[in-house]
C-alpha positions in Angstrom: 0.0 0.0 0.0 2.9 2.3 0.7 3.7 2.4 -3.1 0.2 4.0 -3.9 0.6 6.9 -1.5 1.3 10.4 -2.4 3.9 11.8 0.1 3.8 13.8 2.1 0.5 12.2 3.2 -1.8 14.0 5.5 -3.3 11.5 8.1 -5.8 12.0 10.8 -5.5 9.4 13.5 -7.7 9.4 16.5 -8.5 13.1 16.0 -4.8 14.0 15.7 -3.4 15.2 12.4 0.1 14.7 11.1 2.0 14.5 7.9 3.8 11.2 6.9 6.8 12.2 4.7 8.2 8.9 3.5 7.3 5.3 2.7 9.3 4.0 5.6 7.4 6.2 8.1 4.0 5.1 6.5 5.0 1.5 7.0 6.2 2.1 10.6 2.9 3.7 11.4 0.6 1.4 9.4 -0.8 -0.5 12.4 -1.5 2.8 14.2 -3.4 4.2 11.2 -5.1 1.0 10.2 -6.0 -0.2 13.7 -8.6 -2.9 14.3 -11.6 -0.5 14.8 -10.8 1.3 11.5 -10.3 -2.0 9.7 -13.7 -3.1 10.8 -15.2 0.2 9.4 -13.4 -0.4 6.0 -14.5 -4.0 5.9 -18.2 -2.9 6.4 -17.9 -0.1 3.9 -20.5 -0.3 1.1 -19.0 0.7 -2.2 -22.1 2.5 -3.2 -21.3 5.2 -0.6 -18.5 6.9 -2.6 -18.0 10.6 -2.3 -16.5 12.6 -4.9 -15.2 16.3 -5.2 -12.6 18.1 -7.4 -10.1 16.9 -4.7 -10.7 13.2 -5.3 -12.9 10.3 -4.5 -13.7 9.4 -0.9 -14.4 6.0 0.7 -14.2 4.9 4.3 -12.1 7.9 5.2 -9.6 7.4 2.5 -9.2 10.0 -0.4 -7.8 8.9 -3.8 -7.0 11.3 -6.6 -5.3 11.0 -10.0 -1.9 12.6 -10.0 0.9 13.1 -12.5 4.5 13.8 -11.5 4.8 16.2 -14.3 3.0 17.4 -17.4 4.4 14.6 -19.7 3.6 11.8 -17.4 0.6 9.4 -17.2 -1.8 10.0 -14.3 -1.7 7.5 -11.5 -4.3 6.9 -8.8 -2.8 7.9 -5.4 -3.9 7.9 -1.8 -3.8 11.6 -0.8 -5.5 11.6 2.6 -6.5 9.1 5.3 -8.8 9.9 8.1 -9.3 6.9 10.5 -11.6 8.9 12.8 -14.6 8.7 10.5 -18.1 8.0 12.0 -20.0 4.9 11.2 
């Protein structure tokens, strides 16, 4: 999953917000971000409940957007924000 993240990644974990700057930091904090409670919310998520804005597509507190490293590159879907404090 660390490969499909756009860094720095803004993450909200238990109502505290921080920036994760590297893949290593994301991997080190993975269990804190994707704790058991949040994983249950993700597992129970119904794909019909997607949200979308100009910033990207939301599902289960995860925002995905299509990004291109430069003007000559192909777009790639990347995770740009994670909020594990979402309500049911």
